[in-house]
C-alpha positions, -999 to 999 in steps of 0.1 A, spaced: 0 0 0 14 34 -9 22 58 19 8 93 23 39 109 9 38 89 -23 1 95 -27 3 132 -24 33 133 -48 13 115 -75 -17 137 -69 2 169 -71 20 160 -103 -11 148 -120 -32 176 -107 -57 152 -92 -79 156 -61 -68 137 -30 -88 110 -14 -74 106 21 -93 120 51 -83 155 62 -97 147 97 -70 122 102 -43 149 101 -61 180 115 -53 191 151 -83 203 171 -75 238 182 -83 251 217 -88 288 224 -53 290 239 -35 270 213 -11 287 189 -21 283 153 10 271 134 11 283 98 31 271 68 40 291 37 33 276 3 54 296 -21 76 325 -10 65 349 -37 68 387 -41 31 389 -31 38 370 1 68 391 10 53 424 1 17 421 15 7 388 30 35 384 55 32 419 70 -6 416 70 -3 383 89 22 399 113 -2 427 120 -25 403 139 -3 373 147 6 382 183 -30 392 192 -46 362 177 -18 338 187 -6 327 152 29 320 140 49 310 109 67 277 114 77 265 80 80 274 43 76 251 12 92 263 -20 107 242 -48 134 268 -55 162 266 -30 169 303 -32 134 312 -22 136 289 9 167 307 20 152 341 13 121 333 32 140 323 63 163 354 61 134 378 54 111 365 81 139 363 107 150 398 99 115 411 105 112 391 137 83 370 124 99 336 132 120 317 157 150 296 152 127 265 149 115 276 115 118 248 90 125 249 52 107 223 32 117 214 -4 81 207 -14 46 203 -1 50 166 7 77 175 32 55 203 46 24 182 50 44 153 65 51 176 95 28 174 126 32 211 135 11 227 107 -24 238 112 -30 261 83 -12 274 52 -10 306 31 -8 297 -6 9 323 -29 23 303 -58 19 307 -95 -17 315 -107 -23 281 -123 -12 263 -91 -35 280 -66 -64 256 -70 -43 224 -69 -23 237 -39 -56 244 -22 -67 208 -29 -34 195 -13 -39 217 17 -74 208 26 -69 171 19 -40 173 43 -64 187 69 -52 223 68 -71 256 66 -58 278 39 -56 314 27 -54 311 -11 -43 339 -34 -65 348 -63 -72 338 -90 -86 307 -75 -82 287 -107 -72 292 -143 -90 261 -156 -125 250 -149 -114 214 -141 -90 227 -114 -117 250 -100 -142 221 -97 -116 199 -79 -107 226 -55 -143 236 -46 -152 199 -42 -122 193 -19 -130 224 3 -166 214 7 -158 177 14 -132 185 40 -150 215 56 -118 235 60 -117 273 64 -105 287 30 -102 324 23 -96 335 -13 -74 366 -17 -103 388 -30 -96 415 -4 -124 439 -15 -147 416 4 -132 428 37 -133 465 29 -159 488 46 -167 507 14 -175 475 -5 -196 462 24 -215 495 23 -220 494 -15 -233 458 -12 -257 467 16 -270 497 -3 -276 477 -35 -292 447 -17 -315 470 2 -332 480 -30 -325 517 -25 -302 518 -55 -327 502 -79 -318 475 -104 -283 475 -116 -285 486 -153 -248 486 -162 -213 483 -147 -182 499 -161 -147 487 -149 -112 496 -158 -77 487 -146 -50 507 -164 -13 509 -157 18 519 -177 45 497 -162 69 480 -188 84 459 -159 50 447 -146 53 409 -142 89 409 -156 117 395 -135 147 399 -159 174 398 -133 160 366 -116 155 350 -150 192 354 -157 202 340 -123 179 309 -117 193 275 -125 172 245 -134 191 223 -110 181 245 -81 144 239 -85 120 213 -98 106 222 -132 86 191 -136 69 196 -103 63 233 -110 43 225 -142 19 202 -122 -9 193 -146 1 217 -174 18 202 -205 54 191 -197 78 213 -217 115 221 -218 129 243 -190 120 279 -194 130 303 -166 106 330 -179 76 308 -176 88 299 -141 94 335 -129 73 356 -153 43 331 -155 17 359 -156 28 367 -191 23 332 -205 -8 311 -210 -17 284 -197 4 293 -166 -18 324 -162 -45 342 -181 -27 375 -174 -51 405 -171 -83 384 -163 -67 364 -136 -46 391 -120 -69 421 -121 -103 413 -135 -108 386 -108 -109 413 -82 -134 435 -99 -157 409 -115 -160 393 -80 -178 424 -68 -203 420 -95 -212 385 -83 -212 398 -46 -235 428 -52 -258 412 -78 -261 377 -64 -254 361 -97 -228 334 -97 -216 338 -133 -222 357 -165 -247 345 -190 -224 353 -219 -190 370 -226 -173 384 -257 -138 397 -256 -110 411 -277 -74 423 -272 -38 417 -281 -1 424 -276 0 459 -291 31 474 -275 51 452 -251 65 427 -276 88 410 -253 79 373 -260 48 373 -238 17 354 -250 -8 372 -228 -24 404 -240 -12 438 -229 -46 453 -238 -79 435 -231 -116 443 -233 -146 421 -224 -183 426 -223 -204 405 -200 -242 398 -199 -255 390 -164 -290 380 -154 -313 351 -145 -309 321 -169 -346 317 -171 -355 353 -179 -335 370 -206 -356 402 -202 -338 409 -169 -302 416 -163 -274 441 -170 -242 445 -189 -207 448 -176 -179 463 -196 -143 456 -186 -113 473 -200 -76 470 -190 -44 482 -207 -8 479 -195 4 506 -219 -12 538 -206 -24 545 -171 -50 572 -179 -82 564 -161 -66 542 -135 -88 517 -117 -125 524 -118 -157 506 -107 -189 523 -116 -223 508 -109 -253 524 -127 -290 523 -120 -318 544 -135 -315 567 -105 -278 574 -105 -245 557 -98 -221 543 -72 -185 552 -78 -162 529 -58 -132 552 -66 -146 582 -49 -169 561 -26 -198 583 -35 -235 575 -43 -248 603 -66 -278 610 -88 -255 615 -118 -271 602 -149 -304 595 -131 -338 600 -147 -345 638 -146 -380 653 -143 -380 669 -178 -375 635 -194 -397 616 -171 -427 639 -174 -430 636 -211 -435 599 -207 -459 602 -178 -433 591 -153 -417 606 -122 -381 617 -118 -358 590 -104 -327 606 -87 -307 591 -59 -298 612 -29 -261 620 -28 -242 603 0 -208 589 9 -203 552 15 -191 541 49 -154 538 45 -120 542 63 -107 558 31 -87 529 16 -88 520 -21 -73 492 -42 -38 503 -53 -24 493 -87 13 499 -82 36 469 -86 44 467 -48 14 476 -27 27 464 7 4 455 35 -24 477 24 -54 481 48 -77 459 26 -52 429 26 -45 433 63 -82 433 72 -88 404 49 -60 384 64 -74 391 99 -108 379 88 -93 345 78 -73 342 110 -104 349 131 -124 324 111 -97 297 116 -105 303 153 -143 306 152 -148 281 123 -172 306 107 -173 311 69 -148 338 59 -156 369 37 -143 353 5 -151 316 6 -140 291 -20 -174 294 -38 -167 330 -45 -133 320 -59 -150 294 -81 -174 320 -94 -147 346 -103 -128 318 -120 -158 309 -142 -160 345 -154 -123 348 -159 -122 315 -179 -152 325 -200 -135 358 -209 -102 341 -216 -118 316 -240 -137 344 -257 -104 363 -262 -86 332 -275 -114 320 -298 -132 351 -309 -164 333 -300 -194 344 -278 -190 322 -247 -218 311 -225 -221 289 -193 -244 259 -188 -255 262 -152 -269 227 -151 -239 209 -165 -214 235 -151 -197 237 -185 -183 266 -206 -197 267 -241 -185 284 -273 -207 282 -304 -229 259 -284 -201 233 -279 -184 224 -246 -149 238 -242 -127 217 -221 -105 238 -199 
C-alpha cells in the first residue's frame, strides 16, 4: 500500500484531487492553542503584502509561521532570512523542499498559498486534503477542471478557506453591497470597470530569470498538470505573461473586480461573454495580452428580459483612467473610486414627465469607509484591505465561521475569468451551462 507521501506526490504532479481524510491529520485547536502556519510559495506577493498583513495580527490572535515550502532553494533561504530579519519567526522555523515535506510535518495547522496563478487551486486541494485551513491567493483557478476539484475538496473536508479577494473585507464595498441589496439603488443597469497601468516591468523578472538554474528547482513539479515542456525560466518567474500558466489580465486584475459584480448582484456567473485584445506594445515574448476588453451579460438564466451589462477594459500601456468601478441604475451611480453615491445620470424630471413618469434621482451620500482603495502599483505592501482580509481569515480559523471570501466566491470569479479568456482566444461568444457546469463556445463544450 502506498504511503501518504507517495500518494500526495502522485496527486500533485497529476493535478488530481486527493482521497485521504483530512480529519486524520487535523489538530483540534483550543482557544489557547497557537495556530501554526506554513507558507506555500515564498513569492513577491507574500513578501510584500501577505507576510506583513499576517504579522499585524499574529501576536494578538496567537498565530505564528513555522515552515516554508518552496521548490526553488533560493526562495527557501530568502524566506528564512526575510522572516527572521522582520522578527516574524523563531530559530525553529523549517525549510521544506516541497509540499509533501510540509504536510508530513505534525506542526502545521494552516497554510498561506501564494504560488503561480495556475497552481492555486491544486495547492488548495493539497492543503485541505492534508487537513489544513488555507488562505489562497487569487485567481482561485485558471482552468474549470481545477476549479471544480478545489471547490469539491474544500466542501468535502470542511476547512476554512479564504480567497485573496480583499475587496470583500473593505468597509466601502460592504456599504455598497448593503445599499444595492437594500433596494435603494434600484436595479443595476450597467457596470463599467477599468484597470490601467503603464509599467513596462510589470510581471517581468529579468534579473532573476538570468540567475535561476534549473538544478536549483523542480521544473517538472512546477508544471503540475500543465503540458510538460522544456525548462523555461521566464515561464517559471514571469508566469503571468504566459498562458496556460496564467490568463494575465483576467486572472490578475479582473478577478478582483468581477468578484464584486457577483457579490453585489447575487449572480454566480455571466450568461455570456465576448472579448478582444492583443499584444499591441510590449512585444517581449509574452503570449498574454497587454490590452484587453470584455463585455459580459448578467441576469437570470430563465428570464432573458432581466439583467445588465458589464464592460471591462484593461491596458498595460497607458495608465490614464486608472482603476474604476462604476455601478449604474436608472436613479444614478455608485463610484467605488470616490466612494460616492450620486444622482449623476439618473432620470430627470424633464425627461420623465414627457412619458408620464416621475423623476428618479438618488440622494447624494458617501459610502461608509475608512478611506482605503485598491492600489495598482507593482508593490502595494500591507495595504489596509489585505490586512483586514487576512485578519478575517485568521479569526475564522479560530471561530470556524465562513470567511468573507469563501471558496465558492473563488470558483465563481474563476468561471467569469475562464469564459473571458476563452472568448479572447477563440473570438467566440462564450456562455455557461449552469446545469452541466460547462463553458460553451458556439454551443459546444470547451474543455478547460
